[in-house]
N, CA, C and O atoms as CSV, one atom per row, in Angstrom:
chain,resi,resn,atom,element,x,y,z
A,1,UNK,N,N,0.755,-1.248,-0.207
A,1,UNK,CA,C,-0.027,-0.018,-0.273
A,1,UNK,C,C,0.736,1.239,0.073
A,1,UNK,O,O,1.649,1.361,0.888
A,2,UNK,N,N,0.191,2.137,-0.695
A,2,UNK,CA,C,1.042,3.341,-0.974
A,2,UNK,C,C,0.360,4.218,0.182
A,2,UNK,O,O,-0.847,4.185,0.424
A,3,UNK,N,N,1.356,5.058,0.905
A,3,UNK,CA,C,0.817,5.989,1.875
A,3,UNK,C,C,0.630,5.100,3.319
A,3,UNK,O,O,1.330,4.236,3.847
A,4,UNK,N,N,-0.740,5.779,3.716
A,4,UNK,CA,C,-0.758,5.032,5.173
A,4,UNK,C,C,-2.047,3.708,5.169
A,4,UNK,O,O,-2.733,3.311,4.227
A,5,UNK,N,N,-2.024,3.314,6.445
A,5,UNK,CA,C,-2.939,2.216,6.705
A,5,UNK,C,C,-4.505,3.162,7.229
A,5,UNK,O,O,-4.491,3.862,8.241
A,6,UNK,N,N,-5.691,3.019,6.395
A,6,UNK,CA,C,-6.870,3.978,7.163
A,6,UNK,C,C,-6.897,3.518,8.570
A,6,UNK,O,O,-6.680,2.396,9.027
A,7,UNK,N,N,-7.287,4.903,9.304
A,7,UNK,CA,C,-7.433,4.803,11.031
A,7,UNK,C,C,-7.992,3.981,11.359
A,7,UNK,O,O,-7.652,3.440,12.411
A,8,UNK,N,N,-9.165,3.469,10.588
A,8,UNK,CA,C,-10.559,2.661,11.347
A,8,UNK,C,C,-10.948,1.888,10.259
A,8,UNK,O,O,-10.336,2.046,9.203
A,9,UNK,N,N,-11.806,1.125,10.319
A,9,UNK,CA,C,-12.849,0.212,10.005
A,9,UNK,C,C,-13.744,1.118,9.141
A,9,UNK,O,O,-14.318,2.035,9.729
A,10,UNK,N,N,-13.949,0.960,7.699
A,10,UNK,CA,C,-14.728,1.731,6.844
A,10,UNK,C,C,-15.957,0.861,5.993
A,10,UNK,O,O,-16.794,1.349,5.234
A,11,UNK,N,N,-15.802,-0.452,6.338
A,11,UNK,CA,C,-16.891,-1.076,5.032
A,11,UNK,C,C,-18.175,-1.448,5.600
A,11,UNK,O,O,-18.944,-2.084,4.880
A,12,UNK,N,N,-18.585,-1.090,7.004
A,12,UNK,CA,C,-19.484,-0.986,6.995
A,12,UNK,C,C,-20.405,0.567,6.374
A,12,UNK,O,O,-21.580,0.521,6.007
A,13,UNK,N,N,-19.867,1.375,6.377
A,13,UNK,CA,C,-20.215,2.473,5.363
A,13,UNK,C,C,-20.407,2.198,3.899
A,13,UNK,O,O,-21.362,2.572,3.218
A,14,UNK,N,N,-19.426,1.529,3.527
A,14,UNK,CA,C,-19.359,0.836,2.143
A,14,UNK,C,C,-20.605,-0.089,1.788
A,14,UNK,O,O,-21.207,-0.199,0.720
A,15,UNK,N,N,-20.816,-0.753,3.075
A,15,UNK,CA,C,-21.874,-1.834,2.336
A,15,UNK,C,C,-23.529,-0.435,2.816
A,15,UNK,O,O,-24.664,-0.855,2.588
A,16,UNK,N,N,-23.436,0.411,3.162
A,16,UNK,CA,C,-24.397,1.521,3.081
A,16,UNK,C,C,-24.776,2.092,2.039
A,16,UNK,O,O,-25.937,2.493,1.945
A,17,UNK,N,N,-23.610,2.292,0.751
A,17,UNK,CA,C,-23.773,2.621,-0.358
A,17,UNK,C,C,-24.549,2.145,-0.980
A,17,UNK,O,O,-24.639,0.918,-0.932
A,18,UNK,N,N,-25.776,3.189,-2.147
A,18,UNK,CA,C,-26.427,2.591,-2.958
A,18,UNK,C,C,-25.725,1.745,-4.193
A,18,UNK,O,O,-24.607,2.086,-4.582
A,19,UNK,N,N,-26.429,0.615,-4.805
A,19,UNK,CA,C,-25.501,-0.010,-5.645
A,19,UNK,C,C,-25.434,0.253,-7.000
A,19,UNK,O,O,-24.960,-0.376,-7.946
A,20,UNK,N,N,-26.413,2.064,-6.825
A,20,UNK,CA,C,-26.156,2.701,-8.237
A,20,UNK,C,C,-24.963,3.852,-8.455
A,20,UNK,O,O,-24.719,4.583,-9.415
A,21,UNK,N,N,-24.237,3.674,-6.964
A,21,UNK,CA,C,-22.949,4.637,-6.794
A,21,UNK,C,C,-22.138,3.595,-7.493
A,21,UNK,O,O,-21.801,3.839,-8.651
A,22,UNK,N,N,-21.760,2.402,-6.914
A,22,UNK,CA,C,-20.618,1.961,-7.853
A,22,UNK,C,C,-20.619,1.418,-9.576
A,22,UNK,O,O,-19.920,0.539,-10.081
A,23,UNK,N,N,-21.927,2.512,-10.384
A,23,UNK,CA,C,-21.494,2.239,-11.508
A,23,UNK,C,C,-21.358,1.017,-12.161
A,23,UNK,O,O,-21.016,0.840,-13.330
A,24,UNK,N,N,-21.783,-0.183,-10.943
A,24,UNK,CA,C,-21.358,-1.592,-11.943
A,24,UNK,C,C,-20.108,-2.105,-11.449
A,24,UNK,O,O,-19.737,-3.227,-11.796
A,25,UNK,N,N,-19.535,-1.508,-10.801
A,25,UNK,CA,C,-18.206,-2.154,-10.800
A,25,UNK,C,C,-18.394,-3.037,-9.455
A,25,UNK,O,O,-19.433,-2.891,-8.811
A,26,UNK,N,N,-17.396,-3.959,-9.020
A,26,UNK,CA,C,-17.807,-4.520,-7.591
A,26,UNK,C,C,-16.487,-4.492,-7.078
A,26,UNK,O,O,-15.533,-4.812,-7.786
A,27,UNK,N,N,-16.328,-4.040,-5.590
A,27,UNK,CA,C,-15.617,-3.912,-4.992
A,27,UNK,C,C,-15.210,-4.451,-3.956
A,27,UNK,O,O,-14.116,-4.243,-3.432
A,28,UNK,N,N,-16.237,-5.346,-3.495
A,28,UNK,CA,C,-15.914,-6.451,-2.573
A,28,UNK,C,C,-14.882,-7.076,-2.361
A,28,UNK,O,O,-14.757,-7.647,-1.278
A,29,UNK,N,N,-13.915,-7.135,-3.283
A,29,UNK,CA,C,-12.700,-7.797,-2.697
A,29,UNK,C,C,-11.846,-6.968,-1.777
A,29,UNK,O,O,-10.752,-7.398,-1.413
A,30,UNK,N,N,-12.331,-5.715,-1.358
A,30,UNK,CA,C,-11.480,-4.715,-0.228
A,30,UNK,C,C,-9.945,-4.815,-0.571
A,30,UNK,O,O,-9.209,-5.548,0.089
A,31,UNK,N,N,-9.479,-4.048,-1.636
A,31,UNK,CA,C,-8.325,-4.011,-2.389
A,31,UNK,C,C,-7.978,-2.771,-1.530
A,31,UNK,O,O,-9.019,-2.127,-1.401
A,32,UNK,N,N,-7.232,-2.332,-1.062
A,32,UNK,CA,C,-6.794,-0.708,-0.663
A,32,UNK,C,C,-5.334,-0.247,-1.004
A,32,UNK,O,O,-4.583,0.071,-0.082
A,33,UNK,N,N,-4.909,-0.203,-2.333
A,33,UNK,CA,C,-3.698,0.032,-2.894
A,33,UNK,C,C,-3.386,1.788,-2.119
A,33,UNK,O,O,-2.255,2.093,-1.740
A,34,UNK,N,N,-4.241,2.484,-2.032
A,34,UNK,CA,C,-3.747,3.609,-1.607
A,34,UNK,C,C,-4.087,4.224,-0.667
A,34,UNK,O,O,-5.004,3.522,-0.241
A,35,UNK,N,N,-3.986,5.257,0.143
A,35,UNK,CA,C,-4.377,6.052,1.432
A,35,UNK,C,C,-3.509,6.788,1.913
A,35,UNK,O,O,-2.392,6.300,2.081
A,36,UNK,N,N,-3.744,8.136,2.268
A,36,UNK,CA,C,-3.096,9.499,2.726
A,36,UNK,C,C,-3.530,10.258,3.289
A,36,UNK,O,O,-4.687,10.565,3.000
A,37,UNK,N,N,-2.853,10.962,4.379
A,37,UNK,CA,C,-3.734,12.137,4.731
A,37,UNK,C,C,-3.274,13.506,4.308
A,37,UNK,O,O,-2.133,13.914,4.090
A,38,UNK,N,N,-4.687,14.245,4.231
A,38,UNK,CA,C,-4.383,15.359,3.758
A,38,UNK,C,C,-3.868,16.621,4.540
A,38,UNK,O,O,-4.217,17.047,5.641
A,39,UNK,N,N,-2.874,17.125,3.591
A,39,UNK,CA,C,-2.214,17.791,4.600
A,39,UNK,C,C,-2.638,18.793,5.161
A,39,UNK,O,O,-3.646,19.270,4.639
A,40,UNK,N,N,-2.084,19.521,6.413
A,40,UNK,CA,C,-2.727,20.815,7.103
A,40,UNK,C,C,-4.502,20.195,7.617
A,40,UNK,O,O,-5.207,20.914,8.326
A,41,UNK,N,N,-5.030,18.693,7.083
A,41,UNK,CA,C,-6.582,18.788,7.299
A,41,UNK,C,C,-6.199,17.253,8.263
A,41,UNK,O,O,-5.187,16.560,8.354
A,42,UNK,N,N,-7.588,17.186,8.884
A,42,UNK,CA,C,-8.021,15.891,9.615
A,42,UNK,C,C,-8.232,14.808,8.980
A,42,UNK,O,O,-8.266,13.776,9.650
A,43,UNK,N,N,-8.424,14.730,7.581
A,43,UNK,CA,C,-8.847,13.966,6.602
A,43,UNK,C,C,-7.877,13.079,6.067
A,43,UNK,O,O,-6.680,13.338,5.946
A,44,UNK,N,N,-8.610,11.714,5.661
A,44,UNK,CA,C,-7.840,10.933,4.819
A,44,UNK,C,C,-8.571,10.458,3.396
A,44,UNK,O,O,-9.787,10.294,3.291
A,45,UNK,N,N,-7.863,10.319,2.607
A,45,UNK,CA,C,-8.441,10.042,1.513
A,45,UNK,C,C,-8.045,8.476,1.098
A,45,UNK,O,O,-6.880,8.149,0.872
A,46,UNK,N,N,-8.913,7.763,1.044
A,46,UNK,CA,C,-8.331,6.049,0.514
A,46,UNK,C,C,-9.264,5.764,-0.789
A,46,UNK,O,O,-10.450,5.909,-1.087
A,47,UNK,N,N,-8.293,5.367,-1.289
A,47,UNK,CA,C,-8.705,4.400,-2.660
A,47,UNK,C,C,-8.940,2.824,-2.756
A,47,UNK,O,O,-8.033,1.993,-2.725
A,48,UNK,N,N,-10.288,2.546,-2.876
A,48,UNK,CA,C,-10.704,0.927,-2.795
A,48,UNK,C,C,-10.436,0.550,-4.461
A,48,UNK,O,O,-10.964,1.323,-5.261
A,49,UNK,N,N,-9.642,-0.600,-5.012
A,49,UNK,CA,C,-9.973,-1.185,-6.027
A,49,UNK,C,C,-11.073,-1.827,-6.416
A,49,UNK,O,O,-11.758,-2.315,-5.517
A,50,UNK,N,N,-11.508,-1.987,-7.785
A,50,UNK,CA,C,-11.846,-2.728,-8.141
A,50,UNK,C,C,-11.355,-3.576,-9.306
A,50,UNK,O,O,-10.190,-3.582,-9.701
A,51,UNK,N,N,-12.578,-4.450,-9.935
A,51,UNK,CA,C,-11.680,-5.673,-11.216
A,51,UNK,C,C,-11.576,-4.554,-12.788
A,51,UNK,O,O,-11.496,-5.008,-13.930
A,52,UNK,N,N,-11.598,-3.460,-12.527
A,52,UNK,CA,C,-11.465,-2.147,-13.599
A,52,UNK,C,C,-10.072,-1.918,-13.500
A,52,UNK,O,O,-9.707,-2.637,-12.570
A,53,UNK,N,N,-9.248,-1.404,-13.882
A,53,UNK,CA,C,-7.953,-0.697,-13.794
A,53,UNK,C,C,-8.261,0.634,-13.969
A,53,UNK,O,O,-8.938,0.902,-14.961
A,54,UNK,N,N,-7.899,1.596,-13.186
A,54,UNK,CA,C,-8.041,2.727,-12.993
A,54,UNK,C,C,-9.759,3.243,-12.621
A,54,UNK,O,O,-10.432,4.188,-13.031
A,55,UNK,N,N,-9.956,2.467,-11.954
A,55,UNK,CA,C,-11.609,2.934,-11.258
A,55,UNK,C,C,-11.602,2.503,-9.794
A,55,UNK,O,O,-11.612,1.375,-9.301
A,56,UNK,N,N,-11.583,3.557,-9.308
A,56,UNK,CA,C,-11.728,3.157,-7.591
A,56,UNK,C,C,-12.724,3.715,-7.138
A,56,UNK,O,O,-13.324,4.530,-7.838
A,57,UNK,N,N,-13.215,3.360,-5.634
A,57,UNK,CA,C,-13.839,3.832,-4.861
A,57,UNK,C,C,-13.208,4.907,-3.858
A,57,UNK,O,O,-12.459,4.384,-3.033
A,58,UNK,N,N,-13.365,6.509,-3.730
A,58,UNK,CA,C,-12.314,7.466,-3.075
A,58,UNK,C,C,-13.619,7.495,-1.835
A,58,UNK,O,O,-14.776,7.882,-1.998
A,59,UNK,N,N,-13.104,7.053,-0.822
A,59,UNK,CA,C,-13.448,7.172,0.490
A,59,UNK,C,C,-12.690,9.145,1.261
A,59,UNK,O,O,-11.570,9.636,1.396
A,60,UNK,N,N,-13.771,9.491,1.471
A,60,UNK,CA,C,-12.909,10.846,2.843
A,60,UNK,C,C,-13.726,10.068,3.795
A,60,UNK,O,O,-14.832,9.528,3.786
A,61,UNK,N,N,-12.633,10.241,4.717
A,61,UNK,CA,C,-12.522,9.809,6.088
A,61,UNK,C,C,-12.017,10.923,6.904
A,61,UNK,O,O,-10.938,11.456,6.645
A,62,UNK,N,N,-13.096,11.452,8.312
A,62,UNK,CA,C,-12.673,12.494,9.183
A,62,UNK,C,C,-12.002,11.398,9.696
A,62,UNK,O,O,-12.539,10.297,9.572
A,63,UNK,N,N,-10.831,11.498,10.298
A,63,UNK,CA,C,-9.434,10.814,11.432
A,63,UNK,C,C,-10.492,11.025,12.607
A,63,UNK,O,O,-11.085,10.155,13.246
A,64,UNK,N,N,-10.594,12.870,12.759
A,64,UNK,CA,C,-10.536,12.557,14.594
A,64,UNK,C,C,-11.727,11.856,14.913
A,64,UNK,O,O,-11.917,11.080,15.850
A,65,UNK,N,N,-12.782,12.352,13.703
A,65,UNK,CA,C,-13.886,11.850,14.582
A,65,UNK,C,C,-14.531,10.351,13.643
A,65,UNK,O,O,-15.703,10.149,13.325
A,66,UNK,N,N,-13.226,9.392,13.348
A,66,UNK,CA,C,-13.876,7.820,13.096
A,66,UNK,C,C,-14.768,7.969,12.080
A,66,UNK,O,O,-15.839,7.395,12.279
A,67,UNK,N,N,-14.662,8.568,11.038
A,67,UNK,CA,C,-16.301,8.690,10.485
A,67,UNK,C,C,-15.632,9.087,9.041
A,67,UNK,O,O,-14.582,9.710,8.883
A,68,UNK,N,N,-16.810,8.386,7.672
A,68,UNK,CA,C,-16.165,8.467,6.569
A,68,UNK,C,C,-17.593,10.115,6.174
A,68,UNK,O,O,-18.809,10.285,6.266
A,69,UNK,N,N,-16.348,10.931,5.735
A,69,UNK,CA,C,-17.377,11.895,5.386
A,69,UNK,C,C,-18.274,11.623,3.925
A,69,UNK,O,O,-19.405,12.088,3.785
A,70,UNK,N,N,-17.761,11.007,3.137
A,70,UNK,CA,C,-18.475,11.164,1.809
A,70,UNK,C,C,-17.858,9.650,0.731
A,70,UNK,O,O,-17.660,8.540,1.226
A,71,UNK,N,N,-17.738,9.841,-0.135
A,71,UNK,CA,C,-17.262,8.968,-1.075
A,71,UNK,C,C,-17.736,9.541,-2.452
A,71,UNK,O,O,-18.502,10.489,-2.627
A,72,UNK,N,N,-16.914,8.511,-3.700
A,72,UNK,CA,C,-17.106,9.004,-4.877
A,72,UNK,C,C,-16.165,7.888,-5.947
A,72,UNK,O,O,-15.393,7.040,-5.498
A,73,UNK,N,N,-16.354,8.047,-6.991
A,73,UNK,CA,C,-16.432,6.916,-7.930
A,73,UNK,C,C,-15.773,7.757,-9.404
A,73,UNK,O,O,-16.508,8.176,-10.298
A,74,UNK,N,N,-14.779,7.839,-9.411
A,74,UNK,CA,C,-13.710,8.328,-10.934
A,74,UNK,C,C,-13.431,7.638,-11.543
A,74,UNK,O,O,-12.472,6.928,-11.241
A,75,UNK,N,N,-13.964,7.499,-12.479
A,75,UNK,CA,C,-13.791,7.066,-13.557
A,75,UNK,C,C,-12.580,7.030,-14.079
A,75,UNK,O,O,-12.909,7.514,-15.162
A,76,UNK,N,N,-11.465,6.853,-14.188
A,76,UNK,CA,C,-10.290,7.410,-14.982
A,76,UNK,C,C,-10.460,7.049,-16.253
A,76,UNK,O,O,-10.140,7.919,-17.064
A,77,UNK,N,N,-10.723,6.389,-16.540
A,77,UNK,CA,C,-10.450,5.870,-18.323
A,77,UNK,C,C,-11.408,6.652,-18.625
A,77,UNK,O,O,-11.213,7.367,-19.608
A,78,UNK,N,N,-12.777,6.783,-17.876
A,78,UNK,CA,C,-13.584,7.419,-19.084
A,78,UNK,C,C,-13.409,8.864,-18.503
A,78,UNK,O,O,-14.592,9.199,-18.558
A,79,UNK,N,N,-12.862,9.787,-18.064
A,79,UNK,CA,C,-12.428,10.433,-17.863
A,79,UNK,C,C,-11.275,11.466,-18.353
A,79,UNK,O,O,-10.963,12.657,-18.327
A,80,UNK,N,N,-10.930,10.407,-18.740
A,80,UNK,CA,C,-9.465,10.656,-19.707
A,80,UNK,C,C,-9.076,10.242,-21.411
A,80,UNK,O,O,-8.100,10.270,-22.161
A,81,UNK,N,N,-10.628,9.826,-21.442
A,81,UNK,CA,C,-10.822,9.430,-22.996
A,81,UNK,C,C,-10.098,7.726,-22.755
A,81,UNK,O,O,-9.561,7.723,-23.863
A,82,UNK,N,N,-9.778,6.611,-22.279
A,82,UNK,CA,C,-9.109,5.925,-22.436
A,82,UNK,C,C,-10.142,4.694,-22.714
A,82,UNK,O,O,-9.494,3.653,-22.832
A,83,UNK,N,N,-11.079,4.554,-22.808
A,83,UNK,CA,C,-12.196,3.731,-23.283
A,83,UNK,C,C,-13.169,4.371,-24.043
A,83,UNK,O,O,-14.133,3.738,-24.473
């Protein structure tokens, strides 16, 4: 993993995400290749991999609050015209 380990278990939050937010991708393997603290803030970004290269579920964690602030699904392939 590049960066640091997530400070708390966020999988319960992922289970509450509506299926349409996953864009048809499967994140159930729970691979977290990247996590990093946002300099000067109390937040950490965590990227969860799926079966499709360059598609991640991004979680924003409030580290002191031990909570997930939100999520986003950037499809880097689509955003950069790779597919």
